[in-house]
C-alpha positions in Angstrom: -87.1 -105.5 -91.4 -87.9 -104.5 -87.8 -86.3 -107.3 -85.7 -88.0 -106.1 -82.5 -91.4 -106.6 -84.1 -90.4 -110.0 -85.4 -89.4 -111.1 -81.9 -92.6 -109.9 -80.1 -94.9 -111.3 -82.9 -93.0 -114.6 -82.7 -93.6 -114.9 -78.9 -97.2 -113.9 -79.3 -97.7 -116.6 -82.0 -95.9 -119.1 -79.8 -98.1 -118.3 -76.9 -101.2 -118.6 -79.1 -100.2 -122.0 -80.4 -99.0 -123.2 -77.0 -102.4 -122.3 -75.5 -104.1 -124.2 -78.3 -101.9 -127.1 -77.7 -102.9 -127.1 -74.0 -106.5 -127.1 -75.0 -105.8 -130.2 -77.2 -103.6 -132.1 -74.8 -104.6 -130.8 -71.3 -101.0 -131.1 -70.1 -99.9 -128.9 -67.2 -96.5 -128.6 -68.8 -98.0 -127.2 -71.9 -100.0 -124.7 -69.8 -96.8 -123.7 -68.1 -95.0 -123.2 -71.4 -98.0 -121.1 -72.8 -98.0 -118.9 -69.7 -94.2 -118.5 -69.8 -94.2 -117.5 -73.4 -97.1 -115.1 -72.9 -95.2 -113.4 -70.0 -92.2 -113.0 -72.2 -94.4 -111.6 -74.9 -95.9 -109.1 -72.4 -92.4 -108.0 -71.3 -91.4 -107.4 -74.9 -94.4 -105.3 -75.6 -93.6 -103.0 -72.7 -91.1 -101.0 -74.8 -93.0 -101.0 -78.0 -94.1 -97.5 -79.3 -96.3 -98.0 -82.3 -99.8 -97.3 -83.5 -101.6 -99.9 -81.5 -99.1 -100.5 -78.6 -101.7 -99.9 -75.9 -104.1 -102.4 -77.4 -101.3 -105.0 -77.9 -100.1 -104.7 -74.3 -103.7 -104.8 -72.9 -104.4 -108.0 -74.9 -101.2 -109.6 -73.6 -102.0 -108.7 -70.0 -105.5 -110.2 -70.4 -103.9 -113.4 -71.6 -101.5 -113.4 -68.7 -104.3 -112.9 -66.3 -106.0 -115.9 -67.7 -103.0 -118.3 -68.1 -101.5 -117.7 -64.6 -104.8 -118.5 -62.7 -105.4 -121.4 -65.1 -102.1 -122.9 -64.1 -102.9 -122.4 -60.4 -106.3 -124.0 -60.9 -104.7 -126.9 -62.8 -101.8 -127.6 -60.3 -102.8 -126.2 -56.9 -106.6 -126.5 -56.8 -106.8 -129.5 -59.1 -109.7 -128.3 -61.2 -108.7 -128.8 -64.9 -112.2 -127.6 -66.2 -111.6 -124.1 -64.9 -108.1 -124.2 -66.3 -109.4 -125.0 -69.7 -112.0 -122.3 -69.5 -109.5 -119.7 -68.6 -107.2 -120.9 -71.3 -109.9 -120.3 -73.9 -110.1 -116.7 -72.7 -106.3 -116.4 -73.1 -106.6 -117.9 -76.6 -109.2 -115.3 -77.6 -107.0 -112.5 -76.2 -104.0 -113.8 -78.2 -106.2 -114.0 -81.3 -107.2 -110.4 -80.7 -103.5 -109.5 -80.3 -102.6 -111.1 -83.6 -105.5 -109.3 -85.4 -104.2 -106.0 -84.0 -100.7 -106.8 -85.3 -102.1 -107.4 -88.8 -104.0 -104.1 -88.6 -101.0 -102.3 -87.4 -98.9 -103.8 -90.2 -101.4 -102.7 -92.8 -101.5 -99.2 -91.4 -97.7 -99.0 -91.3 -97.6 -100.1 -94.9 -100.1 -97.4 -95.9 -97.8 -94.8 -94.2 -94.8 -95.9 -96.2 -96.6 -95.6 -99.6 
């Protein structure tokens, strides 16, 4: 088992579910947790060298560039509607990232057989 992959998939899933939790609860604490988890996920993906590493990193960066401004809109500007809209974009980017992980896993399994 590749523990590095386990860790970065874990943080990607945690970011995805935390973003979904923010969209359900509209809590700025949940948005902060989602952004923090996504930043950790992005940092972990920096050292990954696999089939779809560039796509995974790009999707994670897109989610970062949605969640960070969403937190700013929520806390500094006070516009929760924009924060929710940006969080939906981050949710889509994280879903794309999870789909890429599944594709990469399938391709890796084909190479082992």
